[in-house]
CHARMM internal coordinates of N, CA and C (Angstrom, degrees):
IC EDIT
DIST 1 N 1 CA 1.4313
DIST 1 CA 1 C 1.5225
ANGL 1 N 1 CA 1 C 110.03
DIST 1 C 2 N 1.2556
ANGL 1 CA 1 C 2 N 114.28
DIHE 1 N 1 CA 1 C 2 N 128.56
DIST 2 N 2 CA 1.4686
ANGL 1 C 2 N 2 CA 118.42
DIHE 1 CA 1 C 2 N 2 CA 179.00
DIST 2 CA 2 C 1.5146
ANGL 2 N 2 CA 2 C 109.30
DIHE 1 C 2 N 2 CA 2 C -112.84
DIST 2 C 3 N 1.3091
ANGL 2 CA 2 C 3 N 114.29
DIHE 2 N 2 CA 2 C 3 N 147.26
DIST 3 N 3 CA 1.4615
ANGL 2 C 3 N 3 CA 119.42
DIHE 2 CA 2 C 3 N 3 CA 178.60
DIST 3 CA 3 C 1.5186
ANGL 3 N 3 CA 3 C 109.79
DIHE 2 C 3 N 3 CA 3 C -88.26
DIST 3 C 4 N 1.2968
ANGL 3 CA 3 C 4 N 115.27
DIHE 3 N 3 CA 3 C 4 N 144.84
DIST 4 N 4 CA 1.4703
ANGL 3 C 4 N 4 CA 116.38
DIHE 3 CA 3 C 4 N 4 CA 175.76
DIST 4 CA 4 C 1.5348
ANGL 4 N 4 CA 4 C 109.12
DIHE 3 C 4 N 4 CA 4 C -71.42
DIST 4 C 5 N 1.3170
ANGL 4 CA 4 C 5 N 118.33
DIHE 4 N 4 CA 4 C 5 N 146.94
DIST 5 N 5 CA 1.4685
ANGL 4 C 5 N 5 CA 120.08
DIHE 4 CA 4 C 5 N 5 CA -179.94
DIST 5 CA 5 C 1.5390
ANGL 5 N 5 CA 5 C 109.72
DIHE 4 C 5 N 5 CA 5 C -63.06
DIST 5 C 6 N 1.3039
ANGL 5 CA 5 C 6 N 115.09
DIHE 5 N 5 CA 5 C 6 N 131.47
DIST 6 N 6 CA 1.4648
ANGL 5 C 6 N 6 CA 119.32
DIHE 5 CA 5 C 6 N 6 CA -179.83
DIST 6 CA 6 C 1.5304
ANGL 6 N 6 CA 6 C 109.44
DIHE 5 C 6 N 6 CA 6 C -104.25
DIST 6 C 7 N 1.3103
ANGL 6 CA 6 C 7 N 114.12
DIHE 6 N 6 CA 6 C 7 N 160.21
DIST 7 N 7 CA 1.4623
ANGL 6 C 7 N 7 CA 117.76
DIHE 6 CA 6 C 7 N 7 CA 179.28
DIST 7 CA 7 C 1.5259
ANGL 7 N 7 CA 7 C 108.67
DIHE 6 C 7 N 7 CA 7 C -83.32
DIST 7 C 8 N 1.3184
ANGL 7 CA 7 C 8 N 115.44
DIHE 7 N 7 CA 7 C 8 N 148.49
DIST 8 N 8 CA 1.4631
ANGL 7 C 8 N 8 CA 120.19
DIHE 7 CA 7 C 8 N 8 CA 179.26
DIST 8 CA 8 C 1.5026
ANGL 8 N 8 CA 8 C 110.17
DIHE 7 C 8 N 8 CA 8 C -79.55
DIST 8 C 9 N 1.2688
ANGL 8 CA 8 C 9 N 114.67
DIHE 8 N 8 CA 8 C 9 N 140.14
DIST 9 N 9 CA 1.4531
ANGL 8 C 9 N 9 CA 120.56
DIHE 8 CA 8 C 9 N 9 CA 176.69
DIST 9 CA 9 C 1.5272
ANGL 9 N 9 CA 9 C 108.25
DIHE 8 C 9 N 9 CA 9 C -85.18
DIST 9 C 10 N 1.3226
ANGL 9 CA 9 C 10 N 117.19
DIHE 9 N 9 CA 9 C 10 N 126.82
DIST 10 N 10 CA 1.4606
ANGL 9 C 10 N 10 CA 121.45
DIHE 9 CA 9 C 10 N 10 CA 179.73
DIST 10 CA 10 C 1.5202
ANGL 10 N 10 CA 10 C 109.26
DIHE 9 C 10 N 10 CA 10 C -93.65
DIST 10 C 11 N 1.3215
ANGL 10 CA 10 C 11 N 114.67
DIHE 10 N 10 CA 10 C 11 N 120.14
DIST 11 N 11 CA 1.4516
ANGL 10 C 11 N 11 CA 120.20
DIHE 10 CA 10 C 11 N 11 CA -179.24
DIST 11 CA 11 C 1.5253
ANGL 11 N 11 CA 11 C 109.78
DIHE 10 C 11 N 11 CA 11 C -93.76
DIST 11 C 12 N 1.3284
ANGL 11 CA 11 C 12 N 117.37
DIHE 11 N 11 CA 11 C 12 N 152.30
DIST 12 N 12 CA 1.4623
ANGL 11 C 12 N 12 CA 118.90
DIHE 11 CA 11 C 12 N 12 CA 177.57
DIST 12 CA 12 C 1.5258
ANGL 12 N 12 CA 12 C 110.21
DIHE 11 C 12 N 12 CA 12 C -65.19
DIST 12 C 13 N 1.3246
ANGL 12 CA 12 C 13 N 115.41
DIHE 12 N 12 CA 12 C 13 N 161.39
DIST 13 N 13 CA 1.4546
ANGL 12 C 13 N 13 CA 120.89
DIHE 12 CA 12 C 13 N 13 CA -179.76
DIST 13 CA 13 C 1.5145
ANGL 13 N 13 CA 13 C 112.16
DIHE 12 C 13 N 13 CA 13 C -65.96
DIST 13 C 14 N 1.2764
ANGL 13 CA 13 C 14 N 115.86
DIHE 13 N 13 CA 13 C 14 N 167.02
DIST 14 N 14 CA 1.4589
ANGL 13 C 14 N 14 CA 122.10
DIHE 13 CA 13 C 14 N 14 CA -178.90
DIST 14 CA 14 C 1.5319
ANGL 14 N 14 CA 14 C 110.34
DIHE 13 C 14 N 14 CA 14 C -69.64
DIST 14 C 15 N 1.3280
ANGL 14 CA 14 C 15 N 118.01
DIHE 14 N 14 CA 14 C 15 N 140.10
DIST 15 N 15 CA 1.4618
ANGL 14 C 15 N 15 CA 119.82
DIHE 14 CA 14 C 15 N 15 CA 176.97
DIST 15 CA 15 C 1.5229
ANGL 15 N 15 CA 15 C 111.61
DIHE 14 C 15 N 15 CA 15 C -70.89
DIST 15 C 16 N 1.3269
ANGL 15 CA 15 C 16 N 117.49
DIHE 15 N 15 CA 15 C 16 N -11.34
DIST 16 N 16 CA 1.4581
ANGL 15 C 16 N 16 CA 121.22
DIHE 15 CA 15 C 16 N 16 CA -179.83
DIST 16 CA 16 C 1.5252
ANGL 16 N 16 CA 16 C 112.66
DIHE 15 C 16 N 16 CA 16 C -86.24
DIST 16 C 17 N 1.3252
ANGL 16 CA 16 C 17 N 117.55
DIHE 16 N 16 CA 16 C 17 N -8.89
DIST 17 N 17 CA 1.4632
ANGL 16 C 17 N 17 CA 121.48
DIHE 16 CA 16 C 17 N 17 CA 179.19
DIST 17 CA 17 C 1.5210
ANGL 17 N 17 CA 17 C 112.04
DIHE 16 C 17 N 17 CA 17 C -95.38
DIST 17 C 18 N 1.3054
ANGL 17 CA 17 C 18 N 117.06
DIHE 17 N 17 CA 17 C 18 N 26.21
DIST 18 N 18 CA 1.4575
ANGL 17 C 18 N 18 CA 121.97
DIHE 17 CA 17 C 18 N 18 CA 179.99
DIST 18 CA 18 C 1.5280
ANGL 18 N 18 CA 18 C 108.06
DIHE 17 C 18 N 18 CA 18 C -82.20
DIST 18 C 19 N 1.3329
ANGL 18 CA 18 C 19 N 119.09
DIHE 18 N 18 CA 18 C 19 N 136.72
DIST 19 N 19 CA 1.4713
ANGL 18 C 19 N 19 CA 119.34
DIHE 18 CA 18 C 19 N 19 CA 179.42
DIST 19 CA 19 C 1.5240
ANGL 19 N 19 CA 19 C 111.10
DIHE 18 C 19 N 19 CA 19 C -61.90
DIST 19 C 20 N 1.3195
ANGL 19 CA 19 C 20 N 115.44
DIHE 19 N 19 CA 19 C 20 N 146.86
DIST 20 N 20 CA 1.4688
ANGL 19 C 20 N 20 CA 121.07
DIHE 19 CA 19 C 20 N 20 CA -178.27
DIST 20 CA 20 C 1.5252
ANGL 20 N 20 CA 20 C 110.45
DIHE 19 C 20 N 20 CA 20 C -68.21
DIST 20 C 21 N 1.3352
ANGL 20 CA 20 C 21 N 115.31
DIHE 20 N 20 CA 20 C 21 N 144.63
DIST 21 N 21 CA 1.4601
ANGL 20 C 21 N 21 CA 120.29
DIHE 20 CA 20 C 21 N 21 CA 177.87
DIST 21 CA 21 C 1.5268
ANGL 21 N 21 CA 21 C 109.27
DIHE 20 C 21 N 21 CA 21 C -72.54
DIST 21 C 22 N 1.3243
ANGL 21 CA 21 C 22 N 117.91
DIHE 21 N 21 CA 21 C 22 N 144.92
DIST 22 N 22 CA 1.4703
ANGL 21 C 22 N 22 CA 118.94
DIHE 21 CA 21 C 22 N 22 CA 178.61
DIST 22 CA 22 C 1.5263
ANGL 22 N 22 CA 22 C 110.20
DIHE 21 C 22 N 22 CA 22 C -67.91
DIST 22 C 23 N 1.3184
ANGL 22 CA 22 C 23 N 115.89
DIHE 22 N 22 CA 22 C 23 N 149.47
DIST 23 N 23 CA 1.4656
ANGL 22 C 23 N 23 CA 121.19
DIHE 22 CA 22 C 23 N 23 CA -179.95
DIST 23 CA 23 C 1.5257
ANGL 23 N 23 CA 23 C 109.66
DIHE 22 C 23 N 23 CA 23 C -67.11
DIST 23 C 24 N 1.3339
ANGL 23 CA 23 C 24 N 116.98
DIHE 23 N 23 CA 23 C 24 N 143.02
DIST 24 N 24 CA 1.4661
ANGL 23 C 24 N 24 CA 118.59
DIHE 23 CA 23 C 24 N 24 CA 177.88
DIST 24 CA 24 C 1.5230
ANGL 24 N 24 CA 24 C 110.13
DIHE 23 C 24 N 24 CA 24 C -65.77
DIST 24 C 25 N 1.3233
ANGL 24 CA 24 C 25 N 117.27
DIHE 24 N 24 CA 24 C 25 N 150.41
DIST 25 N 25 CA 1.4712
ANGL 24 C 25 N 25 CA 119.05
DIHE 24 CA 24 C 25 N 25 CA -178.69
DIST 25 CA 25 C 1.5253
ANGL 25 N 25 CA 25 C 110.51
DIHE 24 C 25 N 25 CA 25 C -66.04
DIST 25 C 26 N 1.3292
ANGL 25 CA 25 C 26 N 115.23
DIHE 25 N 25 CA 25 C 26 N 148.04
DIST 26 N 26 CA 1.4549
ANGL 25 C 26 N 26 CA 121.18
DIHE 25 CA 25 C 26 N 26 CA 179.02
DIST 26 CA 26 C 1.5209
ANGL 26 N 26 CA 26 C 108.41
DIHE 25 C 26 N 26 CA 26 C -73.93
DIST 26 C 27 N 1.3350
ANGL 26 CA 26 C 27 N 116.79
DIHE 26 N 26 CA 26 C 27 N 130.16
DIST 27 N 27 CA 1.4547
ANGL 26 C 27 N 27 CA 120.87
DIHE 26 CA 26 C 27 N 27 CA -178.21
DIST 27 CA 27 C 1.5254
ANGL 27 N 27 CA 27 C 109.93
DIHE 26 C 27 N 27 CA 27 C -69.89
DIST 27 C 28 N 1.3265
ANGL 27 CA 27 C 28 N 116.28
DIHE 27 N 27 CA 27 C 28 N 137.35
DIST 28 N 28 CA 1.4581
ANGL 27 C 28 N 28 CA 122.24
DIHE 27 CA 27 C 28 N 28 CA -178.95
DIST 28 CA 28 C 1.5228
ANGL 28 N 28 CA 28 C 109.84
DIHE 27 C 28 N 28 CA 28 C -95.01
DIST 28 C 29 N 1.3286
ANGL 28 CA 28 C 29 N 116.88
DIHE 28 N 28 CA 28 C 29 N 132.77
DIST 29 N 29 CA 1.4591
ANGL 28 C 29 N 29 CA 122.00
DIHE 28 CA 28 C 29 N 29 CA 178.68
DIST 29 CA 29 C 1.5182
ANGL 29 N 29 CA 29 C 109.51
DIHE 28 C 29 N 29 CA 29 C -118.37
DIST 29 C 30 N 1.3328
ANGL 29 CA 29 C 30 N 115.65
DIHE 29 N 29 CA 29 C 30 N 149.94
DIST 30 N 30 CA 1.4536
ANGL 29 C 30 N 30 CA 122.03
DIHE 29 CA 29 C 30 N 30 CA 176.68
DIST 30 CA 30 C 1.5225
ANGL 30 N 30 CA 30 C 108.87
DIHE 29 C 30 N 30 CA 30 C -124.86
DIST 30 C 31 N 1.3263
ANGL 30 CA 30 C 31 N 116.30
DIHE 30 N 30 CA 30 C 31 N 157.81
DIST 31 N 31 CA 1.4603
ANGL 30 C 31 N 31 CA 120.75
DIHE 30 CA 30 C 31 N 31 CA 178.58
DIST 31 CA 31 C 1.5280
ANGL 31 N 31 CA 31 C 108.83
DIHE 30 C 31 N 31 CA 31 C -60.44
DIST 31 C 32 N 1.3326
ANGL 31 CA 31 C 32 N 115.77
DIHE 31 N 31 CA 31 C 32 N 131.17
DIST 32 N 32 CA 1.4535
ANGL 31 C 32 N 32 CA 121.55
DIHE 31 CA 31 C 32 N 32 CA -179.73
DIST 32 CA 32 C 1.5158
ANGL 32 N 32 CA 32 C 114.23
DIHE 31 C 32 N 32 CA 32 C 99.68
DIST 32 C 33 N 1.3319
ANGL 32 CA 32 C 33 N 118.06
DIHE 32 N 32 CA 32 C 33 N -11.91
DIST 33 N 33 CA 1.4716
ANGL 32 C 33 N 33 CA 120.48
DIHE 32 CA 32 C 33 N 33 CA 178.95
DIST 33 CA 33 C 1.5219
ANGL 33 N 33 CA 33 C 110.21
DIHE 32 C 33 N 33 CA 33 C -66.44
DIST 33 C 34 N 1.3264
ANGL 33 CA 33 C 34 N 116.39
DIHE 33 N 33 CA 33 C 34 N 140.89
DIST 34 N 34 CA 1.4655
ANGL 33 C 34 N 34 CA 121.89
DIHE 33 CA 33 C 34 N 34 CA 174.03
DIST 34 CA 34 C 1.5209
ANGL 34 N 34 CA 34 C 107.59
DIHE 33 C 34 N 34 CA 34 C -88.27
DIST 34 C 35 N 1.3454
ANGL 34 CA 34 C 35 N 116.33
DIHE 34 N 34 CA 34 C 35 N 137.08
DIST 35 N 35 CA 1.4555
ANGL 34 C 35 N 35 CA 121.13
DIHE 34 CA 34 C 35 N 35 CA -177.84
DIST 35 CA 35 C 1.5247
ANGL 35 N 35 CA 35 C 110.12
DIHE 34 C 35 N 35 CA 35 C -135.30
DIST 35 C 36 N 1.3154
ANGL 35 CA 35 C 36 N 114.82
DIHE 35 N 35 CA 35 C 36 N 163.34
DIST 36 N 36 CA 1.4531
ANGL 35 C 36 N 36 CA 122.16
DIHE 35 CA 35 C 36 N 36 CA 175.76
DIST 36 CA 36 C 1.5195
ANGL 36 N 36 CA 36 C 107.91
DIHE 35 C 36 N 36 CA 36 C -127.32
DIST 36 C 37 N 1.3429
ANGL 36 CA 36 C 37 N 116.09
DIHE 36 N 36 CA 36 C 37 N 133.69
DIST 37 N 37 CA 1.4544
ANGL 36 C 37 N 37 CA 122.29
DIHE 36 CA 36 C 37 N 37 CA 179.07
DIST 37 CA 37 C 1.5200
ANGL 37 N 37 CA 37 C 107.87
DIHE 36 C 37 N 37 CA 37 C -117.59
DIST 37 C 38 N 1.3376
ANGL 37 CA 37 C 38 N 117.34
DIHE 37 N 37 CA 37 C 38 N 143.59
DIST 38 N 38 CA 1.4623
ANGL 37 C 38 N 38 CA 121.63
DIHE 37 CA 37 C 38 N 38 CA -177.03
DIST 38 CA 38 C 1.5264
ANGL 38 N 38 CA 38 C 112.38
DIHE 37 C 38 N 38 CA 38 C -59.97
DIST 38 C 39 N 1.3222
ANGL 38 CA 38 C 39 N 117.86
DIHE 38 N 38 CA 38 C 39 N -37.48
DIST 39 N 39 CA 1.4593
ANGL 38 C 39 N 39 CA 120.98
DIHE 38 CA 38 C 39 N 39 CA -175.64
DIST 39 CA 39 C 1.5303
ANGL 39 N 39 CA 39 C 112.61
DIHE 38 C 39 N 39 CA 39 C -98.41
DIST 39 C 40 N 1.3410
ANGL 39 CA 39 C 40 N 118.41
DIHE 39 N 39 CA 39 C 40 N -41.19
DIST 40 N 40 CA 1.4615
ANGL 39 C 40 N 40 CA 122.23
DIHE 39 CA 39 C 40 N 40 CA -173.07
DIST 40 CA 40 C 1.5231
ANGL 40 N 40 CA 40 C 114.07
DIHE 39 C 40 N 40 CA 40 C -91.82
DIST 40 C 41 N 1.3107
ANGL 40 CA 40 C 41 N 118.69
DIHE 40 N 40 CA 40 C 41 N -17.59
DIST 41 N 41 CA 1.4645
ANGL 40 C 41 N 41 CA 121.71
DIHE 40 CA 40 C 41 N 41 CA 178.29
DIST 41 CA 41 C 1.5195
ANGL 41 N 41 CA 41 C 112.78
DIHE 40 C 41 N 41 CA 41 C 90.91
DIST 41 C 42 N 1.3513
ANGL 41 CA 41 C 42 N 115.98
DIHE 41 N 41 CA 41 C 42 N -144.91
DIST 42 N 42 CA 1.4604
ANGL 41 C 42 N 42 CA 121.70
DIHE 41 CA 41 C 42 N 42 CA -176.54
DIST 42 CA 42 C 1.5179
ANGL 42 N 42 CA 42 C 111.39
DIHE 41 C 42 N 42 CA 42 C -80.83
DIST 42 C 43 N 1.3297
ANGL 42 CA 42 C 43 N 115.41
DIHE 42 N 42 CA 42 C 43 N 144.84
DIST 43 N 43 CA 1.4536
ANGL 42 C 43 N 43 CA 120.49
DIHE 42 CA 42 C 43 N 43 CA 179.39
DIST 43 CA 43 C 1.5088
ANGL 43 N 43 CA 43 C 110.98
DIHE 42 C 43 N 43 CA 43 C -157.28
DIST 43 C 44 N 1.3436
ANGL 43 CA 43 C 44 N 115.27
DIHE 43 N 43 CA 43 C 44 N 176.97
DIST 44 N 44 CA 1.4622
ANGL 43 C 44 N 44 CA 122.24
DIHE 43 CA 43 C 44 N 44 CA 179.56
DIST 44 CA 44 C 1.5229
ANGL 44 N 44 CA 44 C 108.55
DIHE 43 C 44 N 44 CA 44 C -131.53
DIST 44 C 45 N 1.3488
ANGL 44 CA 44 C 45 N 115.98
DIHE 44 N 44 CA 44 C 45 N 136.40
DIST 45 N 45 CA 1.4603
ANGL 44 C 45 N 45 CA 121.81
DIHE 44 CA 44 C 45 N 45 CA 179.08
DIST 45 CA 45 C 1.5266
ANGL 45 N 45 CA 45 C 108.29
DIHE 44 C 45 N 45 CA 45 C -69.09
DIST 45 C 46 N 1.3470
ANGL 45 CA 45 C 46 N 116.54
DIHE 45 N 45 CA 45 C 46 N 125.62
DIST 46 N 46 CA 1.4635
ANGL 45 C 46 N 46 CA 120.31
DIHE 45 CA 45 C 46 N 46 CA 178.16
DIST 46 CA 46 C 1.5264
ANGL 46 N 46 CA 46 C 111.83
DIHE 45 C 46 N 46 CA 46 C -113.09
DIST 46 C 47 N 1.3193
ANGL 46 CA 46 C 47 N 117.42
DIHE 46 N 46 CA 46 C 47 N -8.40
DIST 47 N 47 CA 1.4555
ANGL 46 C 47 N 47 CA 120.48
DIHE 46 CA 46 C 47 N 47 CA 178.27
DIST 47 CA 47 C 1.5132
ANGL 47 N 47 CA 47 C 110.99
DIHE 46 C 47 N 47 CA 47 C -165.48
DIST 47 C 48 N 1.3443
ANGL 47 CA 47 C 48 N 115.44
DIHE 47 N 47 CA 47 C 48 N 146.55
DIST 48 N 48 CA 1.4672
ANGL 47 C 48 N 48 CA 121.61
DIHE 47 CA 47 C 48 N 48 CA 178.81
DIST 48 CA 48 C 1.5203
ANGL 48 N 48 CA 48 C 107.38
DIHE 47 C 48 N 48 CA 48 C -126.51
DIST 48 C 49 N 1.3176
ANGL 48 CA 48 C 49 N 116.91
DIHE 48 N 48 CA 48 C 49 N 127.96
DIST 49 N 49 CA 1.4625
ANGL 48 C 49 N 49 CA 122.58
DIHE 48 CA 48 C 49 N 49 CA 179.04
DIST 49 CA 49 C 1.5241
ANGL 49 N 49 CA 49 C 108.91
DIHE 48 C 49 N 49 CA 49 C -109.15
DIST 49 C 50 N 1.3269
ANGL 49 CA 49 C 50 N 116.31
DIHE 49 N 49 CA 49 C 50 N 75.13
DIST 50 N 50 CA 1.4616
ANGL 49 C 50 N 50 CA 121.62
DIHE 49 CA 49 C 50 N 50 CA -177.88
DIST 50 CA 50 C 1.5126
ANGL 50 N 50 CA 50 C 110.56
DIHE 49 C 50 N 50 CA 50 C 62.97
DIST 50 C 51 N 1.3268
ANGL 50 CA 50 C 51 N 116.63
DIHE 50 N 50 CA 50 C 51 N -135.93
DIST 51 N 51 CA 1.4690
ANGL 50 C 51 N 51 CA 121.38
DIHE 50 CA 50 C 51 N 51 CA 176.83
DIST 51 CA 51 C 1.5201
ANGL 51 N 51 CA 51 C 110.94
DIHE 50 C 51 N 51 CA 51 C -103.03
DIST 51 C 52 N 1.3482
ANGL 51 CA 51 C 52 N 117.91
DIHE 51 N 51 CA 51 C 52 N 5.00
DIST 52 N 52 CA 1.4551
ANGL 51 C 52 N 52 CA 121.14
DIHE 51 CA 51 C 52 N 52 CA -174.52
DIST 52 CA 52 C 1.5133
ANGL 52 N 52 CA 52 C 114.14
DIHE 51 C 52 N 52 CA 52 C -90.36
DIST 52 C 53 N 1.3476
ANGL 52 CA 52 C 53 N 118.44
DIHE 52 N 52 CA 52 C 53 N -35.85
DIST 53 N 53 CA 1.4606
ANGL 52 C 53 N 53 CA 119.89
DIHE 52 CA 52 C 53 N 53 CA -173.58
DIST 53 CA 53 C 1.5248
ANGL 53 N 53 CA 53 C 111.03
DIHE 52 C 53 N 53 CA 53 C -154.53
DIST 53 C 54 N 1.3409
ANGL 53 CA 53 C 54 N 115.23
DIHE 53 N 53 CA 53 C 54 N 159.91
DIST 54 N 54 CA 1.4575
ANGL 53 C 54 N 54 CA 122.08
DIHE 53 CA 53 C 54 N 54 CA 173.88
DIST 54 CA 54 C 1.5246
ANGL 54 N 54 CA 54 C 108.55
DIHE 53 C 54 N 54 CA 54 C -133.91
DIST 54 C 55 N 1.3269
ANGL 54 CA 54 C 55 N 116.30
DIHE 54 N 54 CA 54 C 55 N 149.80
DIST 55 N 55 CA 1.4552
ANGL 54 C 55 N 55 CA 122.74
DIHE 54 CA 54 C 55 N 55 CA 174.69
DIST 55 CA 55 C 1.5172
ANGL 55 N 55 CA 55 C 107.49
DIHE 54 C 55 N 55 CA 55 C -105.87
DIST 55 C 56 N 1.3325
ANGL 55 CA 55 C 56 N 116.23
DIHE 55 N 55 CA 55 C 56 N 131.73
DIST 56 N 56 CA 1.4590
ANGL 55 C 56 N 56 CA 120.40
DIHE 55 CA 55 C 56 N 56 CA -174.95
DIST 56 CA 56 C 1.5186
ANGL 56 N 56 CA 56 C 109.57
DIHE 55 C 56 N 56 CA 56 C -129.73
DIST 56 C 57 N 1.3269
ANGL 56 CA 56 C 57 N 116.17
DIHE 56 N 56 CA 56 C 57 N 137.43
DIST 57 N 57 CA 1.4556
ANGL 56 C 57 N 57 CA 122.66
DIHE 56 CA 56 C 57 N 57 CA 175.57
DIST 57 CA 57 C 1.5186
ANGL 57 N 57 CA 57 C 108.57
DIHE 56 C 57 N 57 CA 57 C -99.99
DIST 57 C 58 N 1.3337
ANGL 57 CA 57 C 58 N 116.28
DIHE 57 N 57 CA 57 C 58 N 117.11
DIST 58 N 58 CA 1.4621
ANGL 57 C 58 N 58 CA 122.59
DIHE 57 CA 57 C 58 N 58 CA 177.41
DIST 58 CA 58 C 1.5239
ANGL 58 N 58 CA 58 C 108.35
DIHE 57 C 58 N 58 CA 58 C -107.90
DIST 58 C 59 N 1.3186
ANGL 58 CA 58 C 59 N 117.77
DIHE 58 N 58 CA 58 C 59 N 79.81
DIST 59 N 59 CA 1.4702
ANGL 58 C 59 N 59 CA 123.48
DIHE 58 CA 58 C 59 N 59 CA 177.46
DIST 59 CA 59 C 1.5263
ANGL 59 N 59 CA 59 C 111.80
DIHE 58 C 59 N 59 CA 59 C 50.25
DIST 59 C 60 N 1.3288
ANGL 59 CA 59 C 60 N 116.02
DIHE 59 N 59 CA 59 C 60 N 53.92
DIST 60 N 60 CA 1.4578
ANGL 59 C 60 N 60 CA 120.35
DIHE 59 CA 59 C 60 N 60 CA 177.31
DIST 60 CA 60 C 1.5083
ANGL 60 N 60 CA 60 C 114.70
DIHE 59 C 60 N 60 CA 60 C 99.77
DIST 60 C 61 N 1.3063
ANGL 60 CA 60 C 61 N 118.55
DIHE 60 N 60 CA 60 C 61 N -20.22
DIST 61 N 61 CA 1.4525
ANGL 60 C 61 N 61 CA 122.37
DIHE 60 CA 60 C 61 N 61 CA 177.62
DIST 61 CA 61 C 1.5237
ANGL 61 N 61 CA 61 C 108.44
DIHE 60 C 61 N 61 CA 61 C -102.59
DIST 61 C 62 N 1.3224
ANGL 61 CA 61 C 62 N 117.68
DIHE 61 N 61 CA 61 C 62 N 125.62
DIST 62 N 62 CA 1.4609
ANGL 61 C 62 N 62 CA 121.86
DIHE 61 CA 61 C 62 N 62 CA -177.41
DIST 62 CA 62 C 1.5232
ANGL 62 N 62 CA 62 C 109.57
DIHE 61 C 62 N 62 CA 62 C -100.60
DIST 62 C 63 N 1.3310
ANGL 62 CA 62 C 63 N 115.53
DIHE 62 N 62 CA 62 C 63 N 138.57
DIST 63 N 63 CA 1.4615
ANGL 62 C 63 N 63 CA 120.36
DIHE 62 CA 62 C 63 N 63 CA 178.21
DIST 63 CA 63 C 1.5160
ANGL 63 N 63 CA 63 C 110.73
DIHE 62 C 63 N 63 CA 63 C -132.83
DIST 63 C 64 N 1.3317
ANGL 63 CA 63 C 64 N 116.47
DIHE 63 N 63 CA 63 C 64 N 146.28
DIST 64 N 64 CA 1.4656
ANGL 63 C 64 N 64 CA 122.75
DIHE 63 CA 63 C 64 N 64 CA 176.22
DIST 64 CA 64 C 1.5212
ANGL 64 N 64 CA 64 C 107.14
DIHE 63 C 64 N 64 CA 64 C -113.88
DIST 64 C 65 N 1.3282
ANGL 64 CA 64 C 65 N 116.01
DIHE 64 N 64 CA 64 C 65 N 123.66
DIST 65 N 65 CA 1.4580
ANGL 64 C 65 N 65 CA 121.65
DIHE 64 CA 64 C 65 N 65 CA -175.84
DIST 65 CA 65 C 1.5234
ANGL 65 N 65 CA 65 C 109.88
DIHE 64 C 65 N 65 CA 65 C -119.94
DIST 65 C 66 N 1.3301
ANGL 65 CA 65 C 66 N 115.35
DIHE 65 N 65 CA 65 C 66 N 132.92
DIST 66 N 66 CA 1.4611
ANGL 65 C 66 N 66 CA 122.52
DIHE 65 CA 65 C 66 N 66 CA 179.73
DIST 66 CA 66 C 1.5209
ANGL 66 N 66 CA 66 C 110.33
DIHE 65 C 66 N 66 CA 66 C -94.59
DIST 66 C 67 N 1.3428
ANGL 66 CA 66 C 67 N 116.74
DIHE 66 N 66 CA 66 C 67 N 157.20
DIST 67 N 67 CA 1.4544
ANGL 66 C 67 N 67 CA 120.93
DIHE 66 CA 66 C 67 N 67 CA 176.33
DIST 67 CA 67 C 1.5132
ANGL 67 N 67 CA 67 C 108.90
DIHE 66 C 67 N 67 CA 67 C -71.04
DIST 67 C 68 N 1.3019
ANGL 67 CA 67 C 68 N 120.31
DIHE 67 N 67 CA 67 C 68 N 150.85
DIST 68 N 68 CA 1.4524
ANGL 67 C 68 N 68 CA 128.04
DIHE 67 CA 67 C 68 N 68 CA -3.59
DIST 68 CA 68 C 1.5253
ANGL 68 N 68 CA 68 C 110.30
DIHE 67 C 68 N 68 CA 68 C -78.54
DIST 68 C 69 N 1.3030
ANGL 68 CA 68 C 69 N 115.62
DIHE 68 N 68 CA 68 C 69 N 145.58
DIST 69 N 69 CA 1.4588
ANGL 68 C 69 N 69 CA 121.71
DIHE 68 CA 68 C 69 N 69 CA -177.19
DIST 69 CA 69 C 1.5272
ANGL 69 N 69 CA 69 C 109.26
DIHE 68 C 69 N 69 CA 69 C -87.13
DIST 69 C 70 N 1.3235
ANGL 69 CA 69 C 70 N 117.36
DIHE 69 N 69 CA 69 C 70 N 69.84
DIST 70 N 70 CA 1.4638
ANGL 69 C 70 N 70 CA 120.84
DIHE 69 CA 69 C 70 N 70 CA -172.88
DIST 70 CA 70 C 1.5270
ANGL 70 N 70 CA 70 C 113.19
DIHE 69 C 70 N 70 CA 70 C -69.81
DIST 70 C 71 N 1.3303
ANGL 70 CA 70 C 71 N 118.24
DIHE 70 N 70 CA 70 C 71 N -34.46
DIST 71 N 71 CA 1.4592
ANGL 70 C 71 N 71 CA 120.21
DIHE 70 CA 70 C 71 N 71 CA -177.55
DIST 71 CA 71 C 1.5242
ANGL 71 N 71 CA 71 C 112.43
DIHE 70 C 71 N 71 CA 71 C -101.16
DIST 71 C 72 N 1.3144
ANGL 71 CA 71 C 72 N 117.30
DIHE 71 N 71 CA 71 C 72 N 12.05
DIST 72 N 72 CA 1.4486
ANGL 71 C 72 N 72 CA 122.84
DIHE 71 CA 71 C 72 N 72 CA -175.32
DIST 72 CA 72 C 1.5234
ANGL 72 N 72 CA 72 C 109.48
DIHE 71 C 72 N 72 CA 72 C -116.34
DIST 72 C 73 N 1.3283
ANGL 72 CA 72 C 73 N 116.99
DIHE 72 N 72 CA 72 C 73 N 130.10
DIST 73 N 73 CA 1.4640
ANGL 72 C 73 N 73 CA 120.05
DIHE 72 CA 72 C 73 N 73 CA 178.54
DIST 73 CA 73 C 1.5133
ANGL 73 N 73 CA 73 C 109.71
DIHE 72 C 73 N 73 CA 73 C -133.51
DIST 73 C 74 N 1.3224
ANGL 73 CA 73 C 74 N 114.90
DIHE 73 N 73 CA 73 C 74 N 142.05
DIST 74 N 74 CA 1.4660
ANGL 73 C 74 N 74 CA 121.56
DIHE 73 CA 73 C 74 N 74 CA 179.70
DIST 74 CA 74 C 1.5224
ANGL 74 N 74 CA 74 C 109.77
DIHE 73 C 74 N 74 CA 74 C -80.03
DIST 74 C 75 N 1.3266
ANGL 74 CA 74 C 75 N 115.51
DIHE 74 N 74 CA 74 C 75 N 138.31
DIST 75 N 75 CA 1.4769
ANGL 74 C 75 N 75 CA 120.28
DIHE 74 CA 74 C 75 N 75 CA 178.27
DIST 75 CA 75 C 1.5043
ANGL 75 N 75 CA 75 C 110.59
DIHE 74 C 75 N 75 CA 75 C -96.30
END
COOR INIT
IC SEED 1 N 1 CA 1 C
IC BUILD
């Protein structure tokens, strides 16, 4: 007994072959902007080094942060 040839079932593509989402744009800061940091709290931008880094004054303590500014948000 032979089976009749059956048609192949086409399955959808893998959910893992989805193209990657584009990276969110890097936030731009200017001197004088008020910011909030997850660990250091409120601060003010005192210097900008192009798109690579910013200098921030947190009530007397100065910090230099490199891109991406994941824990830094503009107020």
